[in-house]
Every structure is written in structure tokens, then in C-alpha cells.
VOGUVO-907779 format. One record per residue (C-alpha): residue number from 1; x, y, z; residue in one letter. Coordinates in Angstrom, 3 decimals. Example, Ala and Ser with C-alpha at 12.3 -4.5 7.8 and 13.67 -1.06 7.14 Angstrom:
k: 1	xx: 12.300	yy: -4.500	zz: 7.800	r: A
k: 2	xx: 13.670	yy: -1.060	zz: 7.140	r: S
END
This chain:
k: 1	xx: 49.692	yy: 20.916	zz: 24.231	r: A
k: 2	xx: 47.904	yy: 23.064	zz: 21.737	r: T
k: 3	xx: 45.744	yy: 25.836	zz: 22.928	r: L
k: 4	xx: 42.394	yy: 25.463	zz: 20.800	r: A
k: 5	xx: 40.452	yy: 28.272	zz: 22.768	r: D
k: 6	xx: 42.242	yy: 30.507	zz: 25.011	r: G
k: 7	xx: 39.533	yy: 32.842	zz: 25.922	r: Q
k: 8	xx: 36.122	yy: 32.251	zz: 27.858	r: G
k: 9	xx: 33.283	yy: 34.477	zz: 27.934	r: R
k: 10	xx: 31.512	yy: 35.283	zz: 31.515	r: G
k: 11	xx: 28.068	yy: 37.090	zz: 31.413	r: T
k: 12	xx: 27.178	yy: 38.939	zz: 34.752	r: I
k: 13	xx: 23.479	yy: 39.189	zz: 35.321	r: L
k: 14	xx: 22.464	yy: 42.546	zz: 36.197	r: N
k: 15	xx: 20.259	yy: 42.130	zz: 39.273	r: D
k: 16	xx: 20.197	yy: 45.679	zz: 40.333	r: D
k: 17	xx: 16.342	yy: 46.840	zz: 40.633	r: G
k: 18	xx: 13.114	yy: 44.690	zz: 40.006	r: P
k: 19	xx: 14.206	yy: 41.256	zz: 38.352	r: V
k: 20	xx: 11.345	yy: 38.717	zz: 37.102	r: L
k: 21	xx: 11.024	yy: 35.023	zz: 37.388	r: R
k: 22	xx: 8.591	yy: 32.637	zz: 36.093	r: I
k: 23	xx: 7.885	yy: 29.386	zz: 37.745	r: T
k: 24	xx: 7.522	yy: 25.533	zz: 36.154	r: D
k: 25	xx: 4.166	yy: 24.064	zz: 36.336	r: A
k: 26	xx: 2.510	yy: 20.410	zz: 36.178	r: T
k: 27	xx: -0.830	yy: 19.417	zz: 35.624	r: V
k: 28	xx: -2.921	yy: 15.984	zz: 35.325	r: V
k: 29	xx: -4.004	yy: 16.021	zz: 31.728	r: E
k: 30	xx: -7.382	yy: 14.737	zz: 32.254	r: G
k: 31	xx: -9.609	yy: 12.612	zz: 29.705	r: N
k: 32	xx: -11.850	yy: 14.777	zz: 28.260	r: T
k: 33	xx: -12.464	yy: 18.769	zz: 28.225	r: G
k: 34	xx: -9.704	yy: 21.370	zz: 29.024	r: S
k: 35	xx: -7.578	yy: 22.060	zz: 32.612	r: T
k: 36	xx: -5.762	yy: 25.005	zz: 33.232	r: N
k: 37	xx: -1.890	yy: 24.988	zz: 33.949	r: L
k: 38	xx: -0.875	yy: 28.170	zz: 35.961	r: V
k: 39	xx: 2.653	yy: 29.669	zz: 35.688	r: F
k: 40	xx: 3.352	yy: 32.444	zz: 38.144	r: T
k: 41	xx: 5.498	yy: 35.495	zz: 37.489	r: V
k: 42	xx: 7.287	yy: 37.322	zz: 40.264	r: T
k: 43	xx: 9.139	yy: 40.605	zz: 40.772	r: V
k: 44	xx: 11.531	yy: 40.563	zz: 43.091	r: S
k: 45	xx: 11.065	yy: 43.997	zz: 44.786	r: A
k: 46	xx: 7.882	yy: 46.433	zz: 44.116	r: A
k: 47	xx: 8.678	yy: 49.180	zz: 41.815	r: S
k: 48	xx: 7.024	yy: 52.560	zz: 41.760	r: A
k: 49	xx: 6.496	yy: 52.377	zz: 38.089	r: S
k: 50	xx: 4.481	yy: 49.884	zz: 35.991	r: P
k: 51	xx: 6.594	yy: 46.895	zz: 34.526	r: L
k: 52	xx: 5.907	yy: 45.074	zz: 31.535	r: T
k: 53	xx: 7.100	yy: 41.485	zz: 29.983	r: V
k: 54	xx: 5.860	yy: 39.606	zz: 26.771	r: Q
k: 55	xx: 5.175	yy: 35.996	zz: 27.049	r: Y
k: 56	xx: 4.659	yy: 33.518	zz: 24.547	r: A
k: 57	xx: 4.294	yy: 29.301	zz: 24.670	r: T
k: 58	xx: 6.513	yy: 27.148	zz: 22.553	r: A
k: 59	xx: 6.316	yy: 23.556	zz: 21.626	r: N
k: 60	xx: 8.322	yy: 20.831	zz: 23.123	r: G
k: 61	xx: 7.290	yy: 17.228	zz: 23.423	r: S
k: 62	xx: 3.535	yy: 18.978	zz: 23.866	r: A
k: 63	xx: 2.543	yy: 20.297	zz: 20.599	r: V
k: 64	xx: 0.070	yy: 23.623	zz: 20.492	r: A
k: 65	xx: -3.228	yy: 23.004	zz: 18.887	r: G
k: 66	xx: -3.440	yy: 19.047	zz: 20.142	r: S
k: 67	xx: -2.156	yy: 19.185	zz: 23.777	r: D
k: 68	xx: -2.652	yy: 22.778	zz: 24.673	r: Y
k: 69	xx: -3.997	yy: 26.193	zz: 23.417	r: V
k: 70	xx: -1.172	yy: 28.776	zz: 22.100	r: V
k: 71	xx: -0.820	yy: 31.635	zz: 24.921	r: A
k: 72	xx: 0.774	yy: 34.922	zz: 24.356	r: N
k: 73	xx: 0.507	yy: 38.639	zz: 25.667	r: G
k: 74	xx: 2.033	yy: 41.097	zz: 27.811	r: T
k: 75	xx: 1.873	yy: 41.055	zz: 31.373	r: L
k: 76	xx: 1.407	yy: 44.500	zz: 33.297	r: T
k: 77	xx: 2.536	yy: 45.006	zz: 36.899	r: F
k: 78	xx: 1.058	yy: 48.105	zz: 38.644	r: S
k: 79	xx: 3.259	yy: 49.766	zz: 41.058	r: P
k: 80	xx: 3.803	yy: 47.818	zz: 43.911	r: G
k: 81	xx: 2.396	yy: 44.313	zz: 42.448	r: Q
k: 82	xx: 4.784	yy: 41.701	zz: 42.641	r: T
k: 83	xx: 2.896	yy: 38.860	zz: 41.217	r: S
k: 84	xx: 1.090	yy: 37.690	zz: 37.961	r: K
k: 85	xx: -0.139	yy: 34.762	zz: 36.654	r: T
k: 86	xx: -0.229	yy: 33.102	zz: 33.226	r: I
k: 87	xx: -2.927	yy: 30.457	zz: 32.262	r: V
k: 88	xx: -2.545	yy: 27.891	zz: 29.869	r: V
k: 89	xx: -5.013	yy: 25.713	zz: 28.597	r: T
k: 90	xx: -4.254	yy: 22.253	zz: 28.455	r: V
k: 91	xx: -6.608	yy: 19.773	zz: 26.436	r: N
k: 92	xx: -7.451	yy: 16.083	zz: 28.068	r: G
k: 93	xx: -7.186	yy: 13.080	zz: 25.792	r: D
k: 94	xx: -7.558	yy: 9.266	zz: 26.636	r: T
k: 95	xx: -4.037	yy: 8.610	zz: 24.673	r: T
k: 96	xx: -1.584	yy: 6.299	zz: 26.517	r: V
k: 97	xx: 1.621	yy: 8.544	zz: 26.123	r: E
k: 98	xx: 4.421	yy: 9.703	zz: 28.009	r: P
k: 99	xx: 4.537	yy: 13.038	zz: 30.145	r: N
k: 100	xx: 4.488	yy: 15.958	zz: 27.902	r: E
k: 101	xx: 6.286	yy: 19.523	zz: 28.114	r: R
k: 102	xx: 6.247	yy: 22.617	zz: 26.579	r: F
k: 103	xx: 7.372	yy: 26.060	zz: 27.539	r: V
k: 104	xx: 6.457	yy: 29.688	zz: 28.458	r: V
k: 105	xx: 9.106	yy: 32.236	zz: 27.665	r: N
k: 106	xx: 9.420	yy: 35.749	zz: 28.856	r: L
k: 107	xx: 10.909	yy: 38.601	zz: 26.603	r: S
k: 108	xx: 10.972	yy: 42.274	zz: 26.263	r: T
k: 109	xx: 10.617	yy: 43.497	zz: 29.624	r: A
k: 110	xx: 10.310	yy: 47.183	zz: 30.520	r: S
k: 111	xx: 11.585	yy: 48.783	zz: 33.972	r: G
k: 112	xx: 12.816	yy: 44.947	zz: 35.114	r: A
k: 113	xx: 15.338	yy: 42.898	zz: 34.096	r: T
k: 114	xx: 14.580	yy: 39.010	zz: 33.091	r: I
k: 115	xx: 16.609	yy: 36.764	zz: 35.646	r: F
k: 116	xx: 14.797	yy: 33.366	zz: 34.782	r: D
k: 117	xx: 12.678	yy: 33.843	zz: 31.795	r: G
k: 118	xx: 11.500	yy: 30.050	zz: 31.011	r: Q
k: 119	xx: 8.731	yy: 28.152	zz: 32.720	r: G
k: 120	xx: 8.503	yy: 24.426	zz: 31.742	r: V
k: 121	xx: 5.068	yy: 23.168	zz: 31.524	r: G
k: 122	xx: 4.626	yy: 19.682	zz: 32.263	r: T
k: 123	xx: 1.564	yy: 17.769	zz: 31.160	r: I
k: 124	xx: 1.389	yy: 14.530	zz: 33.186	r: T
k: 125	xx: -0.601	yy: 11.702	zz: 31.398	r: N
k: 126	xx: -3.109	yy: 9.890	zz: 33.531	r: D
k: 127	xx: -4.022	yy: 7.254	zz: 30.734	r: D
k: 128	xx: -2.727	yy: 3.553	zz: 31.169	r: S
k: 129	xx: -3.237	yy: 0.641	zz: 29.193	r: H
k: 130	xx: -6.299	yy: -1.120	zz: 29.453	r: R
END
């Protein structure tokens, strides 16, 4: 046999100190108006110092501008705070379509390590063929 690649790479995630995670979220689309899709970002342990992390939405099968409203910014956790939310506005419609998804990505954390940095938002279609 021929050895094509004899070296593997392992990554050890640093989980010492505060660790950030974001949840996945699901919402029923609705026919009109808008609905809030809420993601929760948690810190594994309360910190004595403020923590920050940036976030931004990114398209999947759901497209910003028609299916949801772009969201981005910075979350700031006060000392001792362990949970914050990110609210993304979902636009209702009457189009029969499959369930759609987009993501919220965490980046550039200060004072903490990002352990799970991507939350998947699922927009459940509530329209049927008439």
C-alpha cells in the first residue's frame, strides 16, 4: 500500500475560563407581518470582568431581505451575567415552500472562548397547497 497522507491534525479546544455557546432556534413563519426568532448565547461560568462577542446572520436556504432581516452587532455580558439573547425578525408570507434555514455566527470574543459559535435558525413553513 502507498501512504498518501501520513499525518493527521488534532485540535484541542481551550475550555479553561468562560466558554460561549449559541443555541439553535425555530419559529413558525406566519402569513403576514413578522415574528421574532430568539437565539440564546450563554457563558459557561460567570466572569468577574465584562465579556464581549460579535454576531452576524448569514444566509442558508432562507435569504435576508425576503425571509428574515439581517442582524449583527456585539453582545456585552456584564460581570456575573451568563445569558443574552439575539433576536432576528422573520418575515411572514403565504408562499408554499420548504422549511428554510439561516445561521447566526459568533466571532471575535473578548474575555471568553467561543465553543459553539453557530446557531441554526429554522423558519417552519405553515402554508399548504390550496
